[in-house]
C-alpha positions as CSV (number, residue, x, y, z in Angstrom):
1,M,-35.1,-56.2,-89.9
2,K,-31.6,-54.8,-89.6
3,V,-31.0,-51.5,-91.4
4,L,-27.8,-49.5,-91.8
5,W,-28.1,-45.8,-92.4
6,F,-25.3,-43.7,-93.9
7,T,-26.2,-40.0,-93.4
8,N,-24.5,-36.8,-94.7
9,V,-24.9,-35.0,-91.4
10,P,-24.6,-36.0,-87.7
11,I,-27.6,-37.4,-86.0
12,K,-28.9,-36.3,-82.6
13,F,-27.2,-37.9,-79.7
14,N,-23.8,-36.1,-79.6
15,Q,-25.6,-32.8,-80.2
16,E,-23.9,-32.1,-83.5
17,S,-27.0,-32.3,-85.6
18,K,-28.3,-29.1,-87.1
19,G,-29.9,-27.8,-90.3
20,T,-31.0,-30.5,-92.7
21,G,-30.2,-33.2,-90.1
22,T,-33.1,-32.3,-87.9
23,W,-35.7,-34.1,-89.9
24,M,-33.6,-37.3,-89.8
25,N,-33.6,-37.0,-86.0
26,S,-37.4,-36.9,-86.2
27,L,-37.5,-39.9,-88.5
28,L,-35.1,-41.9,-86.3
29,N,-37.3,-41.3,-83.2
30,E,-40.2,-42.8,-85.0
31,V,-38.5,-45.9,-86.4
32,K,-35.9,-46.8,-83.7
33,N,-38.3,-49.3,-82.1
34,K,-39.6,-50.8,-85.3
35,I,-36.3,-51.9,-86.9
36,Q,-32.8,-52.8,-85.7
37,L,-31.0,-49.6,-86.7
38,T,-27.4,-48.6,-87.1
39,V,-26.5,-45.1,-88.1
40,C,-23.1,-44.1,-89.6
41,Y,-21.9,-40.6,-90.2
42,Y,-18.9,-38.3,-90.1
43,G,-18.4,-36.5,-86.8
44,L,-15.6,-34.8,-84.8
45,V,-14.0,-38.0,-83.4
46,N,-14.1,-41.7,-84.1
47,D,-16.7,-43.2,-81.8
48,D,-19.0,-46.2,-81.7
49,F,-21.8,-46.1,-79.1
50,Y,-25.3,-47.4,-78.4
51,S,-28.1,-45.1,-77.3
52,D,-31.9,-45.4,-77.0
53,N,-32.1,-48.6,-79.1
54,V,-29.8,-47.3,-81.9
55,S,-26.2,-48.2,-82.7
56,F,-24.0,-45.3,-83.9
57,I,-20.8,-45.5,-85.8
58,V,-19.0,-42.1,-86.0
59,L,-16.2,-41.6,-88.5
60,Q,-13.8,-38.8,-87.8
61,R,-14.3,-35.7,-90.0
62,K,-11.1,-34.1,-91.2
63,K,-10.8,-30.3,-91.3
64,Y,-12.6,-29.0,-94.4
65,H,-13.9,-32.5,-95.0
66,H,-16.6,-31.5,-97.3
67,L,-14.4,-29.4,-99.5
68,I,-11.3,-31.6,-99.7
69,N,-13.2,-34.9,-100.0
70,T,-13.3,-35.1,-103.7
71,N,-16.0,-37.7,-103.8
72,F,-14.2,-39.7,-106.5
73,Y,-13.6,-43.3,-105.9
74,N,-11.2,-43.8,-103.0
75,K,-10.4,-47.4,-102.4
76,R,-9.2,-47.0,-98.8
77,I,-12.3,-45.0,-97.7
78,T,-14.7,-47.3,-99.5
79,N,-13.1,-50.3,-97.9
80,K,-13.8,-48.7,-94.5
81,Y,-17.5,-48.5,-95.5
82,L,-17.4,-52.1,-96.6
83,E,-15.9,-53.1,-93.3
84,I,-18.7,-51.4,-91.5
85,I,-21.3,-53.2,-93.6
86,D,-19.5,-56.6,-92.9
87,K,-19.6,-55.8,-89.2
88,V,-23.2,-54.7,-89.1
89,K,-24.5,-57.3,-91.6
90,P,-27.7,-55.3,-92.4
91,D,-30.6,-56.6,-94.4
92,V,-30.9,-53.2,-96.1
93,I,-28.4,-50.3,-96.6
94,H,-30.0,-46.9,-96.7
95,I,-27.9,-43.9,-97.9
96,H,-29.5,-40.6,-97.1
97,G,-28.6,-38.2,-99.9
98,T,-26.1,-38.3,-102.8
99,E,-23.7,-35.5,-101.6
100,N,-21.2,-37.7,-99.8
101,D,-19.0,-40.6,-101.0
102,F,-21.0,-43.3,-99.3
103,S,-22.5,-44.1,-102.7
104,N,-19.1,-45.5,-103.8
105,I,-20.2,-48.7,-102.3
106,L,-22.5,-49.1,-105.2
107,R,-19.5,-50.3,-107.2
108,H,-19.6,-53.4,-105.0
109,K,-23.4,-53.8,-104.9
110,N,-23.4,-57.3,-106.4
111,R,-21.8,-58.6,-103.2
112,L,-23.8,-56.4,-100.8
113,P,-27.3,-56.4,-99.3
114,P,-29.9,-54.3,-101.2
115,I,-29.0,-50.6,-101.3
116,V,-31.4,-47.7,-101.4
117,I,-30.6,-44.0,-101.7
118,S,-33.0,-41.2,-100.5
119,I,-33.0,-38.2,-102.9
120,Q,-32.6,-35.1,-100.8
121,G,-31.4,-32.7,-103.5
122,N,-29.4,-33.3,-106.7
123,L,-26.1,-31.6,-107.2
124,T,-26.1,-32.1,-110.9
125,I,-29.2,-29.9,-111.3
126,Y,-28.3,-27.6,-108.4
127,K,-25.1,-26.8,-110.2
128,H,-27.1,-26.0,-113.3
129,F,-29.1,-23.4,-111.4
130,Y,-26.2,-22.3,-109.1
131,F,-25.6,-18.8,-110.5
132,R,-29.1,-18.1,-111.6
133,G,-29.4,-15.1,-109.3
134,T,-25.9,-13.7,-109.7
135,S,-22.7,-14.5,-111.7
136,I,-19.1,-15.7,-111.3
137,L,-17.8,-12.2,-112.1
138,K,-19.9,-10.6,-109.4
139,C,-18.6,-13.1,-106.8
140,I,-15.0,-12.3,-107.8
141,L,-15.6,-8.5,-107.7
142,T,-17.1,-8.8,-104.2
143,L,-14.4,-11.2,-103.0
144,N,-17.0,-13.9,-102.4
145,F,-14.6,-16.8,-103.1
146,K,-16.6,-19.1,-100.8
147,F,-19.4,-19.3,-103.3
148,L,-16.9,-20.1,-106.1
149,L,-15.3,-22.8,-104.0
150,Y,-18.7,-24.3,-103.3
151,Y,-19.5,-24.2,-107.1
152,L,-16.3,-26.2,-107.7
153,W,-17.5,-28.6,-104.9
154,F,-20.8,-29.0,-106.6
155,S,-19.1,-29.6,-110.0
156,N,-16.8,-32.2,-108.5
157,K,-19.4,-34.0,-106.4
158,S,-22.0,-34.0,-109.2
159,T,-19.7,-36.2,-111.4
160,N,-19.6,-39.0,-108.8
161,E,-23.3,-38.5,-108.1
162,R,-24.2,-39.2,-111.7
163,I,-22.0,-42.4,-111.6
164,A,-23.6,-43.5,-108.4
165,L,-27.2,-42.9,-109.6
166,S,-26.5,-44.8,-112.9
167,N,-25.7,-47.9,-110.8
168,L,-28.7,-47.5,-108.4
169,S,-31.4,-50.1,-108.2
170,N,-33.7,-48.5,-105.5
171,V,-34.5,-44.9,-104.8
172,F,-36.7,-43.2,-102.2
173,G,-38.1,-39.9,-103.3
174,R,-41.0,-37.6,-102.4
175,T,-41.8,-35.2,-105.3
176,D,-42.6,-35.4,-109.0
177,W,-39.3,-33.6,-109.6
178,D,-37.1,-36.2,-108.0
179,F,-39.2,-39.0,-109.7
180,R,-38.6,-37.4,-113.1
181,I,-34.9,-36.7,-112.7
182,T,-34.2,-40.3,-111.4
183,R,-36.0,-41.7,-114.5
184,V,-33.1,-40.1,-116.4
185,L,-30.2,-40.3,-113.9
186,A,-31.1,-43.6,-112.4
187,P,-33.1,-45.2,-115.3
188,M,-33.0,-48.8,-113.9
189,S,-34.1,-47.9,-110.4
190,N,-37.3,-48.8,-108.6
191,Y,-38.9,-45.6,-107.2
192,F,-40.6,-45.6,-103.8
193,R,-42.3,-42.5,-102.4
194,V,-41.3,-41.9,-98.8
195,G,-42.2,-38.6,-97.1
196,E,-40.4,-36.6,-94.4
197,I,-41.2,-36.2,-90.7
198,L,-40.6,-32.6,-89.5
199,R,-39.9,-31.2,-86.1
200,D,-42.6,-31.5,-83.5
201,D,-43.0,-27.7,-83.1
202,F,-44.6,-27.4,-86.5
203,Y,-47.2,-30.1,-85.8
204,I,-48.5,-28.7,-82.5
205,N,-48.7,-25.0,-83.5
206,E,-51.1,-23.6,-85.9
207,W,-51.1,-20.2,-87.7
208,R,-54.1,-18.0,-87.2
209,Y,-55.0,-14.7,-88.8
210,N,-55.1,-12.4,-85.8
211,K,-52.6,-9.8,-87.0
212,N,-52.8,-6.1,-86.1
213,G,-50.6,-3.2,-87.2
214,K,-47.8,-3.5,-89.8
215,I,-47.9,-6.3,-92.3
216,V,-45.2,-8.9,-91.8
217,I,-43.8,-11.2,-94.5
218,Y,-41.5,-14.0,-93.3
219,T,-38.9,-16.2,-95.1
220,T,-36.4,-18.9,-93.9
221,T,-33.5,-19.2,-96.3
222,G,-29.9,-20.4,-96.5
223,D,-26.4,-19.2,-97.2
224,S,-26.4,-20.2,-100.9
225,V,-26.5,-18.0,-104.0
226,Y,-29.2,-20.2,-105.6
227,K,-31.6,-19.6,-102.7
228,G,-32.9,-16.4,-104.4
229,L,-32.1,-13.8,-101.8
230,E,-31.8,-11.2,-104.6
231,V,-35.5,-11.8,-105.5
232,I,-36.5,-10.7,-101.9
233,F,-34.4,-7.5,-102.2
234,Q,-35.9,-6.8,-105.7
235,S,-39.4,-7.4,-104.5
236,I,-39.0,-5.1,-101.5
237,N,-38.0,-2.3,-104.0
238,I,-41.2,-3.0,-106.0
239,L,-43.4,-3.1,-102.9
240,N,-41.9,0.0,-101.5
241,G,-42.9,1.8,-104.7
242,F,-46.5,1.0,-104.0
243,G,-46.3,2.6,-100.6
244,L,-47.1,-0.7,-98.8
245,E,-46.3,-0.6,-95.1
246,F,-44.7,-3.9,-94.3
247,E,-41.7,-5.6,-92.7
248,W,-40.0,-8.5,-94.4
249,R,-38.2,-10.7,-91.8
250,V,-35.6,-13.2,-93.1
251,A,-34.2,-16.0,-90.9
252,G,-30.9,-17.8,-91.8
253,I,-29.1,-14.7,-93.1
254,S,-27.3,-12.1,-91.0
255,S,-26.4,-8.5,-92.0
256,D,-22.7,-9.5,-92.3
257,N,-23.4,-12.4,-94.6
258,S,-21.5,-12.7,-97.8
259,L,-24.8,-12.7,-99.7
260,V,-25.6,-9.3,-98.4
261,R,-22.3,-8.1,-99.8
262,L,-23.5,-9.2,-103.2
263,M,-26.8,-7.3,-102.7
264,K,-24.9,-4.1,-101.8
265,F,-22.7,-4.5,-104.9
266,E,-25.8,-4.6,-107.0
267,S,-27.3,-1.6,-105.2
268,L,-30.1,-3.7,-103.9
269,Y,-29.5,-3.0,-100.2
270,K,-30.4,0.7,-100.2
271,N,-33.4,1.9,-98.3
272,K,-34.1,-1.4,-96.7
273,S,-35.4,-0.2,-93.4
274,N,-38.3,-2.7,-93.6
275,L,-35.9,-5.7,-94.1
276,I,-35.0,-7.5,-90.9
277,L,-32.2,-10.1,-91.2
278,L,-32.6,-12.4,-88.2
279,G,-29.7,-14.7,-88.6
280,P,-29.9,-18.4,-87.7
281,L,-32.9,-19.3,-85.5
282,N,-33.9,-22.4,-83.6
283,S,-37.2,-24.2,-84.2
284,N,-39.0,-22.4,-81.4
285,D,-37.9,-19.0,-82.7
286,I,-39.0,-19.9,-86.2
287,V,-42.4,-20.9,-85.0
288,N,-42.8,-17.6,-83.2
289,E,-41.9,-15.7,-86.3
290,M,-44.4,-17.7,-88.4
291,L,-47.2,-17.3,-85.9
292,N,-46.7,-13.5,-86.0
293,A,-46.4,-13.1,-89.7
294,H,-49.1,-12.6,-92.4
295,L,-47.6,-14.9,-95.0
296,Y,-44.6,-17.0,-95.9
297,V,-42.5,-16.5,-99.1
298,S,-39.9,-18.8,-100.6
299,T,-37.7,-17.5,-103.5
300,S,-35.2,-20.3,-104.2
301,H,-34.2,-21.0,-107.8
302,I,-34.0,-24.8,-107.2
303,E,-35.2,-27.1,-104.5
304,N,-36.6,-30.6,-104.0
305,S,-38.9,-30.3,-101.0
306,P,-37.4,-27.5,-98.9
307,N,-37.9,-28.1,-95.2
308,S,-38.5,-24.4,-94.6
309,L,-41.4,-24.3,-96.9
310,C,-42.7,-27.7,-95.6
311,E,-42.7,-26.3,-92.1
312,A,-44.6,-23.2,-93.1
313,L,-47.2,-25.3,-94.9
314,L,-47.5,-27.6,-91.9
315,I,-48.0,-24.8,-89.4
316,G,-50.8,-23.6,-91.7
317,M,-49.3,-20.4,-93.2
318,P,-50.5,-19.0,-96.5
319,C,-47.4,-19.4,-98.7
320,V,-46.1,-18.0,-101.9
321,T,-43.3,-20.0,-103.5
322,S,-41.2,-20.0,-106.6
323,L,-42.0,-22.8,-109.0
324,A,-38.7,-24.6,-108.6
325,G,-37.9,-28.3,-108.6
326,G,-40.3,-30.1,-106.4
327,T,-42.3,-27.2,-105.0
328,S,-45.3,-28.0,-107.3
329,S,-45.6,-31.3,-105.4
330,L,-46.0,-29.3,-102.1
331,V,-48.3,-26.5,-103.3
332,T,-51.3,-26.6,-105.6
333,D,-51.6,-23.1,-107.1
334,K,-54.5,-21.1,-105.7
335,I,-55.6,-24.1,-103.5
336,D,-53.1,-24.3,-100.7
337,G,-50.6,-21.6,-101.8
338,L,-49.5,-19.6,-104.8
339,L,-46.8,-20.6,-107.3
340,I,-44.9,-17.9,-109.1
341,Q,-42.3,-17.9,-111.8
342,N,-38.8,-18.6,-110.5
343,G,-36.7,-15.5,-110.3
344,D,-39.6,-13.1,-111.0
345,P,-39.9,-10.3,-108.4
346,W,-42.8,-8.6,-110.2
347,S,-44.9,-11.7,-110.2
348,L,-44.0,-12.3,-106.6
349,S,-44.8,-8.7,-105.6
350,G,-48.1,-8.9,-107.4
351,A,-49.0,-12.2,-105.6
352,I,-48.1,-10.6,-102.2
353,I,-50.3,-7.5,-102.9
354,D,-53.1,-9.8,-104.1
355,L,-53.1,-12.0,-101.0
356,L,-52.7,-9.2,-98.5
357,S,-55.8,-7.5,-99.9
358,D,-57.9,-10.6,-99.2
359,K,-58.0,-11.8,-95.6
360,N,-60.4,-14.6,-96.4
361,K,-58.0,-15.9,-99.1
362,L,-55.1,-15.9,-96.7
363,I,-57.1,-17.9,-94.2
364,E,-58.3,-20.4,-96.8
365,L,-54.9,-21.0,-98.2
366,G,-53.5,-21.5,-94.7
367,K,-56.1,-24.0,-93.7
368,N,-55.8,-26.0,-96.9
369,A,-52.0,-26.0,-96.6
370,R,-52.1,-27.4,-93.1
371,R,-54.7,-30.0,-93.9
372,R,-52.6,-31.4,-96.8
373,A,-49.3,-31.1,-95.0
374,L,-50.6,-33.1,-92.0
375,I,-51.2,-36.0,-94.3
376,R,-48.0,-35.6,-96.3
377,H,-45.9,-35.4,-93.1
378,G,-48.0,-37.6,-90.9
379,K,-45.6,-39.5,-88.8
380,E,-47.5,-42.8,-89.1
381,N,-47.8,-42.4,-92.8
382,V,-44.1,-41.7,-93.3
383,V,-43.0,-44.6,-91.2
384,N,-45.4,-46.9,-93.0
385,E,-44.0,-45.7,-96.4
386,L,-40.5,-46.3,-95.2
387,L,-41.0,-49.7,-93.8
388,L,-43.1,-50.8,-96.9
389,G,-40.2,-49.6,-99.1
390,Y,-37.7,-51.7,-97.1
391,R,-39.9,-54.7,-97.4
392,R,-40.5,-54.4,-101.1
393,I,-36.8,-54.0,-101.6
394,L,-36.1,-57.2,-99.7
């Protein structure tokens, strides 16, 4: 079976891959010998090469590509994608995500092989939740124009996303949330559930309750206003009022980040000696942070299946997460984690206090989380789901 992937981020071999691209590297490693695979993405230079049984087509990424690429129909760019398809002659075309303009080929789907899109997130709904934790005015007053530009980017891209999804016949998803939104945004599509393969470090390590001294709470988050960083700051204020001795360690955000400037503007950054902003970390460092923490907390206002939460569940951490998007498909409340109201620092603080007072509950949630995650992210399971999806589409 010949499959052509279009991916929103670079994949592996030229060392450009980072962030959300890492899980696709893991998937590629598991399927590269089971299908005849070609991968196309935007990189720094035009380049076609073959490595480890996979063909790569790299399109040159212009400066500020993701901001100036309007994602509306561009005949010249779309013709380039059609030329690639004609050259590769795949049996199935698999577009990973709706954020780029690869989906414009759907306008020509009647003369192309079957096309499937994997739902990673959804810009239409992310845009709806974008300023849930702040406001446009606060971004202007703190000179955070980057977030305003990305909001315009979301607004722009979401228009084409809706057009693309309305023409879609096949979709890969992994949560109840992405199933439900595609019943509205892609009402004529066939839905296939296909999970994610995560990085190896989170399969081979397992969290244990052997903590001494200060309580440690850990979070991996991102540089986006809808990720709920303000909920962490608000919760720290509440927990400090209880005299709880703890340290909240946050990866992905540095002290000079624009989001921190927003927190300072809202007077949330005062008396935060127990907040440690770690900046970007590699997978090994993240594992070490998780193994030395008491519990994991996710505060995002909207997600599908956030890799950071999936990694914490897979390593067997007790987790508290906001009920946002697809998180209820990852966590069953009081069984393998706790679900709290999105944007509610009081409920989050209460959940943290409740868990930290019950060592046995922490251990039980962690064990249940890992047991379920090993099935959900089992490499053989995910590969079988993917290949079955391809076969059913054909």
